[in-house]
KOLKOLVEX-814410 format. One record per atom (N, C-alpha, C, O): residue number from 1; residue in one letter; chain; atom name; z, y, x. Coordinates in nm, 4 decimals, padded with zeros to 6 digits. Atoms other than C-alpha are relative to their C-alpha. Layout:
<romi NUM; 'a'; 'A'; 'CA'; <Z; Y; X>> ...
This chain:
<romi 1; 'm'; 'A'; 'N'; <-00.0162; -00.1069; 00.1133>> <romi 1; 'm'; 'A'; 'CA'; <-00.3511; -01.1254; 00.7341>> <romi 1; 'm'; 'A'; 'C'; <00.1025; -00.0693; -00.0823>> <romi 1; 'm'; 'A'; 'O'; <00.0897; -00.1904; -00.0998>> <romi 2; 'f'; 'A'; 'N'; <-00.0774; 00.0716; 00.0962>> <romi 2; 'f'; 'A'; 'CA'; <-00.0650; -01.1987; 00.4999>> <romi 2; 'f'; 'A'; 'C'; <-00.0141; 00.0731; -00.1209>> <romi 2; 'f'; 'A'; 'O'; <-00.0247; 00.1953; -00.1307>> <romi 3; 't'; 'A'; 'N'; <00.0221; -00.0450; 00.1432>> <romi 3; 't'; 'A'; 'CA'; <-00.1004; -01.1862; 00.1209>> <romi 3; 't'; 'A'; 'C'; <00.0977; -00.0730; -00.0805>> <romi 3; 't'; 'A'; 'O'; <00.1196; -00.1925; -00.0609>> <romi 4; 'a'; 'A'; 'N'; <-00.0852; 00.0655; 00.0903>> <romi 4; 'a'; 'A'; 'CA'; <00.1461; -01.2515; -00.1463>> <romi 4; 'a'; 'A'; 'C'; <-00.0649; 00.0115; -00.1252>> <romi 4; 'a'; 'A'; 'O'; <-00.1054; 00.1204; -00.1660>> <romi 5; 'i'; 'A'; 'N'; <00.0748; 00.0074; 00.1260>> <romi 5; 'i'; 'A'; 'CA'; <-00.0067; -01.3578; -00.4639>> <romi 5; 'i'; 'A'; 'C'; <00.0939; -00.0901; -00.0978>> <romi 5; 'i'; 'A'; 'O'; <00.1167; -00.2104; -00.0857>> <romi 6; 'g'; 'A'; 'N'; <-00.1007; 00.0484; 00.1003>> <romi 6; 'g'; 'A'; 'CA'; <00.2376; -01.4059; -00.7642>> <romi 6; 'g'; 'A'; 'C'; <00.1248; -00.0320; 00.0701>> <romi 6; 'g'; 'A'; 'O'; <00.1805; 00.0591; 00.1313>> <romi 7; 'h'; 'A'; 'N'; <-00.1461; 00.0452; -00.0546>> <romi 7; 'h'; 'A'; 'CA'; <00.5589; -01.5989; -00.6403>> <romi 7; 'h'; 'A'; 'C'; <-00.0451; -00.0833; 00.1374>> <romi 7; 'h'; 'A'; 'O'; <00.0382; -00.1524; 00.1961>> <romi 8; 'h'; 'A'; 'N'; <00.0403; 00.0927; -00.1003>> <romi 8; 'h'; 'A'; 'CA'; <00.3455; -01.7645; -00.3586>> <romi 8; 'h'; 'A'; 'C'; <-00.0404; 00.0967; 00.1399>> <romi 8; 'h'; 'A'; 'O'; <-00.0950; 00.2050; 00.1189>> <romi 9; 's'; 'A'; 'N'; <00.0481; -00.0626; -00.0951>> <romi 9; 's'; 'A'; 'CA'; <00.2819; -01.6424; 00.0001>> <romi 9; 's'; 'A'; 'C'; <-00.0936; -00.0925; 00.0984>> <romi 9; 's'; 'A'; 'O'; <-00.0624; -00.2071; 00.1307>> <romi 10; 'f'; 'A'; 'N'; <00.1072; 00.0513; -00.0850>> <romi 10; 'f'; 'A'; 'CA'; <-00.0234; -01.7275; 00.2208>> <romi 10; 'f'; 'A'; 'C'; <-00.0291; 00.0673; 00.1400>> <romi 10; 'f'; 'A'; 'O'; <-00.0316; 00.1878; 00.1650>> <romi 11; 'f'; 'A'; 'N'; <00.0431; -00.0632; -00.1571>> <romi 11; 'f'; 'A'; 'CA'; <-00.1121; -01.6793; 00.5837>> <romi 11; 'f'; 'A'; 'C'; <-00.1513; -00.0545; 00.0115>> <romi 11; 'f'; 'A'; 'O'; <-00.1802; -00.1732; -00.0038>> <romi 12; 'l'; 'A'; 'N'; <00.1337; 00.0169; -00.0208>> <romi 12; 'l'; 'A'; 'CA'; <-00.4896; -01.6489; 00.6448>> <romi 12; 'l'; 'A'; 'C'; <-00.0397; 00.0625; 00.1314>> <romi 12; 'l'; 'A'; 'O'; <-00.0045; 00.1765; 00.1618>> <romi 13; 's'; 'A'; 'N'; <00.0300; -00.0552; -00.1297>> <romi 13; 's'; 'A'; 'CA'; <-00.6353; -01.6101; 00.9852>> <romi 13; 's'; 'A'; 'C'; <-00.1646; -00.0070; -00.0017>> <romi 13; 's'; 'A'; 'O'; <-00.2252; -00.1056; -00.0437>> <romi 14; 'l'; 'A'; 'N'; <00.1440; -00.0063; 00.0081>> <romi 14; 'l'; 'A'; 'CA'; <-00.9980; -01.5109; 01.0188>> <romi 14; 'l'; 'A'; 'C'; <-00.0406; 00.0119; 00.1597>> <romi 14; 'l'; 'A'; 'O'; <-00.0036; 00.0969; 00.2408>> <romi 15; 'v'; 'A'; 'N'; <00.0527; 00.0004; -00.1690>> <romi 15; 'v'; 'A'; 'CA'; <-01.1733; -01.6046; 01.3650>> <romi 15; 'v'; 'A'; 'C'; <-00.1583; -00.0049; -00.0270>> <romi 15; 'v'; 'A'; 'O'; <-00.2100; -00.0691; -00.1184>> <romi 16; 's'; 'A'; 'N'; <00.1211; -00.0212; -00.0032>> <romi 16; 's'; 'A'; 'CA'; <-01.5215; -01.5098; 01.4359>> <romi 16; 's'; 'A'; 'C'; <-00.0496; -00.0787; 00.1533>> <romi 16; 's'; 'A'; 'O'; <-00.0008; -00.0461; 00.2615>> <romi 17; 'i'; 'A'; 'N'; <00.0390; 00.0476; -00.1233>> <romi 17; 'i'; 'A'; 'CA'; <-01.7012; -01.7296; 01.6984>> <romi 17; 'i'; 'A'; 'C'; <-00.1405; 00.0255; 00.0395>> <romi 17; 'i'; 'A'; 'O'; <-00.2280; -00.0278; -00.0289>> <romi 18; 's'; 'A'; 'N'; <00.1294; -00.0531; -00.0295>> <romi 18; 's'; 'A'; 'CA'; <-02.0073; -01.5719; 01.8749>> <romi 18; 's'; 'A'; 'C'; <-00.0707; -00.0957; 00.0725>> <romi 18; 's'; 'A'; 'O'; <-00.0135; -00.1748; 00.1475>> <romi 19; 'l'; 'A'; 'N'; <00.0674; 00.0950; -00.0543>> <romi 19; 'l'; 'A'; 'CA'; <-02.2809; -01.7607; 01.9825>> <romi 19; 'l'; 'A'; 'C'; <-00.1071; 00.0745; 00.0910>> <romi 19; 'l'; 'A'; 'O'; <-00.2230; 00.0359; 00.1059>> <romi 20; 'd'; 'A'; 'N'; <00.0573; -00.0911; -00.1004>> <romi 20; 'd'; 'A'; 'CA'; <-02.3881; -01.4811; 02.2331>> <romi 20; 'd'; 'A'; 'C'; <-00.0235; -00.0696; 00.1387>> <romi 20; 'd'; 'A'; 'O'; <00.0604; -00.1556; 00.1656>> <romi 21; 'd'; 'A'; 'N'; <-00.0149; 00.0370; -00.1312>> <romi 21; 'd'; 'A'; 'CA'; <-02.4828; -01.5692; 02.5842>> <romi 21; 'd'; 'A'; 'C'; <00.0010; 00.1250; 00.1022>> <romi 21; 'd'; 'A'; 'O'; <-00.0237; 00.1056; 00.2212>> <romi 22; 'n'; 'A'; 'N'; <-00.0108; -00.1190; -00.0878>> <romi 22; 'n'; 'A'; 'CA'; <-02.4445; -01.2082; 02.7291>> <romi 22; 'n'; 'A'; 'C'; <00.1332; 00.0565; -00.0328>> <romi 22; 'n'; 'A'; 'O'; <00.1534; 00.0816; -00.1516>> <romi 23; 'a'; 'A'; 'N'; <-00.1338; -00.0655; 00.0300>> <romi 23; 'a'; 'A'; 'CA'; <-02.0952; -01.0652; 02.7413>> <romi 23; 'a'; 'A'; 'C'; <-00.0066; 00.1457; -00.0309>> <romi 23; 'a'; 'A'; 'O'; <00.0666; 00.1965; -00.1160>> <romi 24; 'd'; 'A'; 'N'; <00.0129; -00.1480; 00.0394>> <romi 24; 'd'; 'A'; 'CA'; <-02.1961; -00.7091; 02.7351>> <romi 24; 'd'; 'A'; 'C'; <-00.0614; 00.0203; -00.1313>> <romi 24; 'd'; 'A'; 'O'; <-00.0181; 00.1064; -00.2079>> <romi 25; 'k'; 'A'; 'N'; <00.0551; -00.0066; 00.1555>> <romi 25; 'k'; 'A'; 'CA'; <-02.4023; -00.7507; 02.4217>> <romi 25; 'k'; 'A'; 'C'; <00.0796; -00.0425; -00.0989>> <romi 25; 'k'; 'A'; 'O'; <00.0626; 00.0102; -00.2088>> <romi 26; 'w'; 'A'; 'N'; <-00.1013; 00.0674; 00.0605>> <romi 26; 'w'; 'A'; 'CA'; <-02.1318; -00.9494; 02.2745>> <romi 26; 'w'; 'A'; 'C'; <00.1104; 00.0937; -00.0331>> <romi 26; 'w'; 'A'; 'O'; <00.1534; 00.1004; -00.1483>> <romi 27; 'k'; 'A'; 'N'; <-00.1124; -00.0931; 00.0127>> <romi 27; 'k'; 'A'; 'CA'; <-01.8611; -00.6898; 02.3258>> <romi 27; 'k'; 'A'; 'C'; <-00.0597; 00.1373; -00.0600>> <romi 27; 'k'; 'A'; 'O'; <00.0101; 00.2130; -00.1274>> <romi 28; 'a'; 'A'; 'N'; <00.0510; -00.1214; 00.0806>> <romi 28; 'a'; 'A'; 'CA'; <-02.1031; -00.4063; 02.2146>> <romi 28; 'a'; 'A'; 'C'; <-00.0128; -00.0333; -00.1459>> <romi 28; 'a'; 'A'; 'O'; <00.0150; 00.0583; -00.2232>> <romi 29; 'a'; 'A'; 'N'; <00.0182; 00.0408; 00.1243>> <romi 29; 'a'; 'A'; 'CA'; <-02.1710; -00.5939; 01.8939>> <romi 29; 'a'; 'A'; 'C'; <00.1480; 00.0079; -00.0873>> <romi 29; 'a'; 'A'; 'O'; <00.1523; 00.0444; -00.2048>> <romi 30; 'i'; 'A'; 'N'; <-00.1243; -00.0102; 00.0321>> <romi 30; 'i'; 'A'; 'CA'; <-01.7949; -00.6113; 01.8433>> <romi 30; 'i'; 'A'; 'C'; <00.0347; 00.1322; -00.0288>> <romi 30; 'i'; 'A'; 'O'; <00.0888; 00.1616; -00.1354>> <romi 31; 'n'; 'A'; 'N'; <-00.0415; -00.1354; 00.0509>> <romi 31; 'n'; 'A'; 'CA'; <-01.7489; -00.2505; 01.8615>> <romi 31; 'n'; 'A'; 'C'; <-00.0830; 00.0892; -00.0930>> <romi 31; 'n'; 'A'; 'O'; <-00.0355; 00.1833; -00.1565>> <romi 32; 'k'; 'A'; 'N'; <00.0940; -00.0566; 00.0823>> <romi 32; 'k'; 'A'; 'CA'; <-02.0670; -00.1466; 01.6838>> <romi 32; 'k'; 'A'; 'C'; <00.0364; -00.0389; -00.1555>> <romi 32; 'k'; 'A'; 'O'; <00.0241; 00.0342; -00.2537>> <romi 33; 'd'; 'A'; 'N'; <-00.0335; 00.0613; 00.1570>> <romi 33; 'd'; 'A'; 'CA'; <-01.9509; -00.3770; 01.3757>> <romi 33; 'd'; 'A'; 'C'; <00.1363; 00.0165; -00.0358>> <romi 33; 'd'; 'A'; 'O'; <00.1801; -00.0307; -00.1407>> <romi 34; 's'; 'A'; 'N'; <-00.1346; -00.0079; 00.0383>> <romi 34; 's'; 'A'; 'CA'; <-01.5972; -00.2769; 01.3962>> <romi 34; 's'; 'A'; 'C'; <00.0811; -00.1265; -00.0356>> <romi 34; 's'; 'A'; 'O'; <00.1602; -00.1329; -00.1297>> <romi 35; 'i'; 'A'; 'N'; <-00.0571; 00.1420; 00.0197>> <romi 35; 'i'; 'A'; 'CA'; <-01.4842; -00.6331; 01.4165>> <romi 35; 'i'; 'A'; 'C'; <00.1421; 00.0057; 00.0602>> <romi 35; 'i'; 'A'; 'O'; <00.1622; -00.0035; 00.1813>> <romi 36; 'n'; 'A'; 'N'; <-00.1334; -00.0090; -00.0425>> <romi 36; 'n'; 'A'; 'CA'; <-01.0987; -00.6007; 01.4146>> <romi 36; 'n'; 'A'; 'C'; <00.0876; -00.1321; -00.0176>> <romi 36; 'n'; 'A'; 'O'; <00.2074; -00.1152; -00.0402>> <romi 37; 'w'; 'A'; 'N'; <-00.0451; 00.1211; 00.0169>> <romi 37; 'w'; 'A'; 'CA'; <-01.0154; -00.9839; 01.3884>> <romi 37; 'w'; 'A'; 'C'; <-00.0422; -00.0716; 00.1303>> <romi 37; 'w'; 'A'; 'O'; <-00.1253; -00.0219; 00.2065>> <romi 38; 'i'; 'A'; 'N'; <00.0279; 00.0725; -00.1210>> <romi 38; 'i'; 'A'; 'CA'; <-01.0187; -01.2593; 01.6647>> <romi 38; 'i'; 'A'; 'C'; <-00.1471; -00.0420; 00.0030>> <romi 38; 'i'; 'A'; 'O'; <-00.2027; -00.1076; -00.0850>> <romi 39; 'n'; 'A'; 'N'; <00.1382; 00.0326; -00.0193>> <romi 39; 'n'; 'A'; 'CA'; <-01.3598; -01.2880; 01.7992>> <romi 39; 'n'; 'A'; 'C'; <-00.0172; -00.0692; 00.1469>> <romi 39; 'n'; 'A'; 'O'; <00.0089; -00.0141; 00.2538>> <romi 40; 'i'; 'A'; 'N'; <00.0049; 00.0716; -00.1476>> <romi 40; 'i'; 'A'; 'CA'; <-01.4264; -01.5483; 02.0777>> <romi 40; 'i'; 'A'; 'C'; <-00.1494; -00.0445; 00.0232>> <romi 40; 'i'; 'A'; 'O'; <-00.2329; -00.0517; -00.0670>> <romi 41; 's'; 'A'; 'N'; <00.1098; 00.0521; -00.0404>> <romi 41; 's'; 'A'; 'CA'; <-01.7070; -01.6720; 02.2655>> <romi 41; 's'; 'A'; 'C'; <-00.0082; -00.0756; 00.1418>> <romi 41; 's'; 'A'; 'O'; <00.0475; -00.0312; 00.2423>> <romi 42; 'd'; 'A'; 'N'; <-00.0120; 00.0532; -00.1433>> <romi 42; 'd'; 'A'; 'CA'; <-01.7788; -01.9201; 02.5483>> <romi 42; 'd'; 'A'; 'C'; <-00.1479; 00.0453; 00.0733>> <romi 42; 'd'; 'A'; 'O'; <-00.1836; -00.0015; 00.1815>> <romi 43; 'l'; 'A'; 'N'; <00.1145; -00.0297; -00.0492>> <romi 43; 'l'; 'A'; 'CA'; <-02.1133; -01.7549; 02.5999>> <romi 43; 'l'; 'A'; 'C'; <-00.0999; -00.1000; 00.0529>> <romi 43; 'l'; 'A'; 'O'; <-00.1658; -00.0858; 00.1560>> <romi 44; 'k'; 'A'; 'N'; <00.1032; 00.1032; -00.0235>> <romi 44; 'k'; 'A'; 'CA'; <-02.3198; -02.0584; 02.5956>> <romi 44; 'k'; 'A'; 'C'; <-00.1094; 00.0009; -00.1252>> <romi 44; 'k'; 'A'; 'O'; <-00.2061; -00.0747; -00.1163>> <romi 45; 'a'; 'A'; 'N'; <00.1077; -00.0325; 00.1049>> <romi 45; 'a'; 'A'; 'CA'; <-02.5243; -01.9538; 02.2681>> <romi 45; 'a'; 'A'; 'C'; <00.0091; -00.1301; -00.0709>> <romi 45; 'a'; 'A'; 'O'; <00.1142; -00.1896; -00.0945>> <romi 46; 'a'; 'A'; 'N'; <00.0196; 00.1284; 00.0627>> <romi 46; 'a'; 'A'; 'CA'; <-02.6801; -02.2593; 02.0957>> <romi 46; 'a'; 'A'; 'C'; <00.0685; -00.1225; 00.0670>> <romi 46; 'a'; 'A'; 'O'; <00.1041; -00.2185; -00.0013>> <romi 47; 'n'; 'A'; 'N'; <-00.0695; 00.1070; -00.0524>> <romi 47; 'n'; 'A'; 'CA'; <-02.5244; -02.4842; 02.3491>> <romi 47; 'n'; 'A'; 'C'; <00.1657; -00.0150; 00.0102>> <romi 47; 'n'; 'A'; 'O'; <00.2348; -00.0997; 00.0668>> <romi 48; 's'; 'A'; 'N'; <-00.1769; 00.0048; 00.0121>> <romi 48; 's'; 'A'; 'CA'; <-02.1520; -02.4036; 02.2803>> <romi 48; 's'; 'A'; 'C'; <00.0425; -00.1067; -00.0614>> <romi 48; 's'; 'A'; 'O'; <-00.0350; -00.1550; -00.1441>> <romi 49; 'd'; 'A'; 'N'; <-00.0534; 00.1131; 00.0318>> <romi 49; 'd'; 'A'; 'CA'; <-01.9417; -02.6812; 02.2056>> <romi 49; 'd'; 'A'; 'C'; <00.0292; -00.0018; -00.1773>> <romi 49; 'd'; 'A'; 'O'; <00.0312; -00.1024; -00.2482>> <romi 50; 'v'; 'A'; 'N'; <-00.0230; -00.0232; 00.1382>> <romi 50; 'v'; 'A'; 'CA'; <-01.8689; -02.5202; 01.8477>> <romi 50; 'v'; 'A'; 'C'; <-00.1312; -00.0486; -00.0656>> <romi 50; 'v'; 'A'; 'O'; <-00.1175; -00.1191; -00.1656>> <romi 51; 'v'; 'A'; 'N'; <00.0993; 00.0247; 00.0792>> <romi 51; 'v'; 'A'; 'CA'; <-02.2305; -02.5645; 01.7472>> <romi 51; 'v'; 'A'; 'C'; <-00.0332; -00.1434; 00.0089>> <romi 51; 'v'; 'A'; 'O'; <-00.1017; -00.1995; -00.0767>> <romi 52; 'i'; 'A'; 'N'; <00.0240; 00.1612; -00.0122>> <romi 52; 'i'; 'A'; 'CA'; <-02.2391; -02.9284; 01.8722>> <romi 52; 'i'; 'A'; 'C'; <00.1181; -00.0632; -00.0920>> <romi 52; 'i'; 'A'; 'O'; <00.0906; -00.1485; -00.1764>> <romi 53; 'd'; 'A'; 'N'; <-00.1136; 00.0589; 00.0709>> <romi 53; 'd'; 'A'; 'CA'; <-01.8853; -03.0084; 01.7279>> <romi 53; 'd'; 'A'; 'C'; <-00.0097; 00.0077; -00.1717>> <romi 53; 'd'; 'A'; 'O'; <00.0300; -00.0787; -00.2499>> <romi 54; 'y'; 'A'; 'N'; <00.0046; -00.0401; 00.1498>> <romi 54; 'y'; 'A'; 'CA'; <-01.9530; -02.8538; 01.3793>> <romi 54; 'y'; 'A'; 'C'; <-00.1407; -00.0170; -00.0573>> <romi 54; 'y'; 'A'; 'O'; <-00.1636; 00.0086; -00.1755>> <romi 55; 'g'; 'A'; 'N'; <00.1394; 00.0087; 00.0479>> <romi 55; 'g'; 'A'; 'CA'; <-02.3192; -02.9192; 01.3516>> <romi 55; 'g'; 'A'; 'C'; <-00.0905; 00.1222; -00.0597>> <romi 55; 'g'; 'A'; 'O'; <-00.1857; 00.1131; -00.1372>> <romi 56; 'i'; 'A'; 'N'; <00.0574; -00.1383; 00.0267>> <romi 56; 'i'; 'A'; 'CA'; <-02.4165; -02.5552; 01.3169>> <romi 56; 'i'; 'A'; 'C'; <-00.1542; 00.0103; 00.0189>> <romi 56; 'i'; 'A'; 'O'; <-00.2021; -00.0119; 00.1301>> <romi 57; 't'; 'A'; 'N'; <00.1473; 00.0032; 00.0040>> <romi 57; 't'; 'A'; 'CA'; <-02.7986; -02.5142; 01.2236>> <romi 57; 't'; 'A'; 'C'; <-00.0295; 00.1405; -00.0517>> <romi 57; 't'; 'A'; 'O'; <-00.1442; 00.1822; -00.0357>> <romi 58; 'a'; 'A'; 'N'; <00.0461; -00.1262; 00.0445>> <romi 58; 'a'; 'A'; 'CA'; <-02.7845; -02.1701; 01.0676>> <romi 58; 'a'; 'A'; 'C'; <00.0938; 00.0896; 00.0221>> <romi 58; 'a'; 'A'; 'O'; <00.2071; 00.0450; 00.0407>> <romi 59; 'y'; 'A'; 'N'; <-00.0838; -00.0989; -00.0090>> <romi 59; 'y'; 'A'; 'CA'; <-02.6272; -01.8311; 01.1028>> <romi 59; 'y'; 'A'; 'C'; <-00.0191; 00.0995; -00.0970>> <romi 59; 'y'; 'A'; 'O'; <-00.1323; 00.1372; -00.1273>> <romi 60; 'p'; 'A'; 'N'; <-00.1260; 00.0644; -00.0452>> <romi 60; 'p'; 'A'; 'CA'; <-02.3993; -01.7421; 00.9904>> <romi 60; 'p'; 'A'; 'C'; <00.0571; -00.1013; -00.0736>> <romi 60; 'p'; 'A'; 'O'; <00.0313; -00.1056; -00.1938>> <romi 61; 't'; 'A'; 'N'; <-00.0538; 00.1246; 00.0597>> <romi 61; 't'; 'A'; 'CA'; <-02.2150; -02.0512; 00.9068>> <romi 61; 't'; 'A'; 'C'; <00.1386; 00.0373; -00.0434>> <romi 61; 't'; 'A'; 'O'; <00.1924; 00.1043; 00.0448>> <romi 62; 'y'; 'A'; 'N'; <-00.1175; -00.0184; 00.0419>> <romi 62; 'y'; 'A'; 'CA'; <-01.8795; -02.0152; 00.7142>> <romi 62; 'y'; 'A'; 'C'; <00.0736; -00.1407; -00.0096>> <romi 62; 'y'; 'A'; 'O'; <00.0262; -00.2361; -00.0713>> <romi 63; 'i'; 'A'; 'N'; <-00.0740; 00.1397; -00.0146>> <romi 63; 'i'; 'A'; 'CA'; <-01.6293; -02.2974; 00.7766>> <romi 63; 'i'; 'A'; 'C'; <00.1574; 00.0498; -00.0393>> <romi 63; 'i'; 'A'; 'O'; <00.2220; 00.1324; 00.0250>> <romi 64; 'l'; 'A'; 'N'; <-00.1445; -00.0138; 00.0252>> <romi 64; 'l'; 'A'; 'CA'; <-01.2819; -02.3056; 00.5889>> <romi 64; 'l'; 'A'; 'C'; <00.0771; -00.1132; 00.0404>> <romi 64; 'l'; 'A'; 'O'; <00.0499; -00.2248; -00.0037>> <romi 65; 'i'; 'A'; 'N'; <-00.0726; 00.1101; -00.0632>> <romi 65; 'i'; 'A'; 'CA'; <-01.0234; -02.5069; 00.7853>> <romi 65; 'i'; 'A'; 'C'; <00.1428; 00.0094; -00.0497>> <romi 65; 'i'; 'A'; 'O'; <00.2085; 00.1095; -00.0215>> <romi 66; 'd'; 'A'; 'N'; <-00.1541; 00.0010; 00.0326>> <romi 66; 'd'; 'A'; 'CA'; <-00.6770; -02.5917; 00.6343>> <romi 66; 'd'; 'A'; 'C'; <00.0877; 00.0036; 00.1042>> <romi 66; 'd'; 'A'; 'O'; <00.0429; -00.0101; 00.2180>> <romi 67; 'p'; 'A'; 'N'; <-00.1013; 00.0008; -00.1181>> <romi 67; 'p'; 'A'; 'CA'; <-00.3589; -02.5715; 00.8369>> <romi 67; 'p'; 'A'; 'C'; <-00.0045; -00.1231; 00.0926>> <romi 67; 'p'; 'A'; 'O'; <00.0135; -00.1185; 00.2143>> <romi 68; 'k'; 'A'; 'N'; <-00.0135; 00.1311; -00.0568>> <romi 68; 'k'; 'A'; 'CA'; <-00.3778; -02.9432; 00.9093>> <romi 68; 'k'; 'A'; 'C'; <-00.1363; -00.0275; 00.1092>> <romi 68; 'k'; 'A'; 'O'; <-00.1419; -00.1208; 00.1894>> <romi 69; 'g'; 'A'; 'N'; <00.1253; 00.0286; -00.0700>> <romi 69; 'g'; 'A'; 'CA'; <-00.7472; -02.8915; 01.0684>> <romi 69; 'g'; 'A'; 'C'; <-00.1155; -00.0626; -00.0504>> <romi 69; 'g'; 'A'; 'O'; <-00.2186; -00.0946; 00.0088>> <romi 70; 'n'; 'A'; 'N'; <00.1286; 00.0806; 00.0533>> <romi 70; 'n'; 'A'; 'CA'; <-00.9484; -03.0518; 00.8080>> <romi 70; 'n'; 'A'; 'C'; <-00.1027; 00.1329; -00.0440>> <romi 70; 'n'; 'A'; 'O'; <-00.0654; 00.2489; -00.0616>> <romi 71; 'v'; 'A'; 'N'; <00.1200; -00.0843; 00.0560>> <romi 71; 'v'; 'A'; 'CA'; <-01.2743; -02.8742; 00.6993>> <romi 71; 'v'; 'A'; 'C'; <00.0160; -00.0026; -00.1689>> <romi 71; 'v'; 'A'; 'O'; <-00.0137; -00.1019; -00.2353>> <romi 72; 'i'; 'A'; 'N'; <00.0180; 00.0245; 00.1530>> <romi 72; 'i'; 'A'; 'CA'; <-01.2284; -02.7853; 00.3240>> <romi 72; 'i'; 'A'; 'C'; <-00.1253; 00.0591; -00.0797>> <romi 72; 'i'; 'A'; 'O'; <-00.1472; 00.0362; -00.1987>> <romi 73; 'l'; 'A'; 'N'; <00.1182; -00.0715; 00.0648>> <romi 73; 'l'; 'A'; 'CA'; <-01.5560; -02.5696; 00.2687>> <romi 73; 'l'; 'A'; 'C'; <-00.0790; 00.0461; 00.1110>> <romi 73; 'l'; 'A'; 'O'; <-00.0328; 00.1118; 00.2043>> <romi 74; 'r'; 'A'; 'N'; <00.1003; -00.0271; -00.1133>> <romi 74; 'r'; 'A'; 'CA'; <-01.8598; -02.5332; 00.4809>> <romi 74; 'r'; 'A'; 'C'; <-00.1225; 00.0499; -00.1013>> <romi 74; 'r'; 'A'; 'O'; <-00.1530; -00.0091; -00.2049>> <romi 75; 't'; 'A'; 'N'; <00.1018; -00.0552; 00.0886>> <romi 75; 't'; 'A'; 'CA'; <-02.1534; -02.2974; 00.3461>> <romi 75; 't'; 'A'; 'C'; <-00.0789; 00.0752; 00.1419>> <romi 75; 't'; 'A'; 'O'; <-00.0316; 00.1021; 00.2524>> <romi 76; 'e'; 'A'; 'N'; <00.0815; -00.0650; -00.1017>> <romi 76; 'e'; 'A'; 'CA'; <-02.4371; -02.1397; 00.5400>> <romi 76; 'e'; 'A'; 'C'; <-00.0607; 00.1228; -00.0831>> <romi 76; 'e'; 'A'; 'O'; <-00.1292; 00.1028; -00.1834>> <romi 77; 'n'; 'A'; 'N'; <00.0522; -00.1238; 00.0402>> <romi 77; 'n'; 'A'; 'CA'; <-02.5199; -01.7616; 00.4658>> <romi 77; 'n'; 'A'; 'C'; <00.0421; 00.0376; -00.1522>> <romi 77; 'n'; 'A'; 'O'; <-00.0119; 00.1219; -00.2239>> <romi 78; 'e'; 'A'; 'N'; <-00.0257; -00.0342; 00.1545>> <romi 78; 'e'; 'A'; 'CA'; <-02.3306; -01.7823; 00.1246>> <romi 78; 'e'; 'A'; 'C'; <00.1551; 00.0696; 00.0220>> <romi 78; 'e'; 'A'; 'O'; <00.2436; -00.0134; 00.0011>> <romi 79; 'i'; 'A'; 'N'; <-00.1336; -00.0507; -00.0040>> <romi 79; 'i'; 'A'; 'CA'; <-02.0050; -01.5630; 00.1782>> <romi 79; 'i'; 'A'; 'C'; <00.0561; -00.0101; -00.1377>> <romi 79; 'i'; 'A'; 'O'; <00.1748; -00.0420; -00.1445>> <romi 80; 'e'; 'A'; 'N'; <-00.0700; 00.0067; 00.0936>> <romi 80; 'e'; 'A'; 'CA'; <-01.9498; -01.5562; -00.1742>> <romi 80; 'e'; 'A'; 'C'; <00.0596; -00.1165; -00.0522>> <romi 80; 'e'; 'A'; 'O'; <00.1513; -00.1119; -00.1341>> <romi 81; 't'; 'A'; 'N'; <-00.0667; 00.1273; 00.0139>> <romi 81; 't'; 'A'; 'CA'; <-01.8814; -01.9249; -00.1876>> <romi 81; 't'; 'A'; 'C'; <00.1210; -00.0138; 00.0583>> <romi 81; 't'; 'A'; 'O'; <00.2031; -00.0878; 00.0041>> <romi 82; 'i'; 'A'; 'N'; <-00.1139; 00.0065; -00.0784>> <romi 82; 'i'; 'A'; 'CA'; <-01.6137; -01.8765; 00.0701>> <romi 82; 'i'; 'A'; 'C'; <00.1045; 00.0953; -00.0929>> <romi 82; 'i'; 'A'; 'O'; <00.2203; 00.0636; -00.1198>> <romi 83; 'q'; 'A'; 'N'; <-00.0917; -00.0848; 00.0882>> <romi 83; 'q'; 'A'; 'CA'; <-01.4775; -01.5870; -00.1488>> <romi 83; 'q'; 'A'; 'C'; <00.0513; -00.0501; -00.1290>> <romi 83; 'q'; 'A'; 'O'; <00.1618; -00.0139; -00.1694>> <romi 84; 'e'; 'A'; 'N'; <-00.0422; 00.0624; 00.1228>> <romi 84; 'e'; 'A'; 'CA'; <-01.4674; -01.7906; -00.4752>> <romi 84; 'e'; 'A'; 'C'; <00.1147; -00.1135; 00.0362>> <romi 84; 'e'; 'A'; 'O'; <00.2118; -00.1252; -00.0386>> <romi 85; 'k'; 'A'; 'N'; <-00.0700; 00.0859; -00.0495>> <romi 85; 'k'; 'A'; 'CA'; <-01.2964; -02.0703; -00.2763>> <romi 85; 'k'; 'A'; 'C'; <00.1413; 00.0522; 00.0260>> <romi 85; 'k'; 'A'; 'O'; <00.2433; -00.0024; -00.0159>> <romi 86; 'l'; 'A'; 'N'; <-00.1311; -00.0620; -00.0390>> <romi 86; 'l'; 'A'; 'CA'; <-01.0283; -01.8514; -00.1423>> <romi 86; 'l'; 'A'; 'C'; <00.0756; 00.0627; -00.1072>> <romi 86; 'l'; 'A'; 'O'; <00.1986; 00.0571; -00.1060>> <romi 87; 'r'; 'A'; 'N'; <-00.0635; -00.0162; 00.1325>> <romi 87; 'r'; 'A'; 'CA'; <-00.9631; -01.7036; -00.4896>> <romi 87; 'r'; 'A'; 'C'; <00.0565; -00.1103; -00.0860>> <romi 87; 'r'; 'A'; 'O'; <00.1534; -00.0903; -00.1592>> <romi 88; 'n'; 'A'; 'N'; <-00.0553; 00.1334; 00.0470>> <romi 88; 'n'; 'A'; 'CA'; <-00.9138; -02.0665; -00.6132>> <romi 88; 'n'; 'A'; 'C'; <00.1200; -00.0192; 00.0627>> <romi 88; 'n'; 'A'; 'O'; <00.2198; -00.0420; -00.0057>> <romi 89; 'i'; 'A'; 'N'; <-00.1141; 00.0560; -00.0898>> <romi 89; 'i'; 'A'; 'CA'; <-00.6731; -02.1358; -00.3329>> <romi 89; 'i'; 'A'; 'C'; <00.1145; 00.0996; -00.0255>> <romi 89; 'i'; 'A'; 'O'; <00.2267; 00.0514; -00.0407>> <romi 90; 'f'; 'A'; 'N'; <-00.1076; -00.1000; 00.0162>> <romi 90; 'f'; 'A'; 'CA'; <-00.4644; -01.8214; -00.3802>> <romi 90; 'f'; 'A'; 'C'; <00.0468; 00.0253; -00.1345>> <romi 90; 'f'; 'A'; 'O'; <00.1448; 00.0953; -00.1599>> <romi 91; 'e'; 'A'; 'N'; <-00.0780; -00.0528; 00.1425>> <romi 91; 'e'; 'A'; 'CA'; <-00.4224; -01.8104; -00.7549>> <romi 91; 'e'; 'A'; 'C'; <00.1009; -00.0972; -00.0333>> <romi 91; 'e'; 'A'; 'O'; <00.1713; -00.0814; -00.1330>> 
């Protein structure tokens, strides 16, 4: 998604990582929820490398990662925290 704010331009990618273990249910949820951004899964559920690598213990977990791969914000179940951080970044 491309957004211009003032005289600055930003590129933001939204990626959902599903922790499903059933491909049919995962695909059905994508359709049901009208998810129109990148959504990936290794179908390993709680045994996924993402869960292990990022220490995910609650769902949903929101993680903002900068272009260099650094985690700049992490929150569980608090989309408002992510929204506020994005507003601050884009101002």
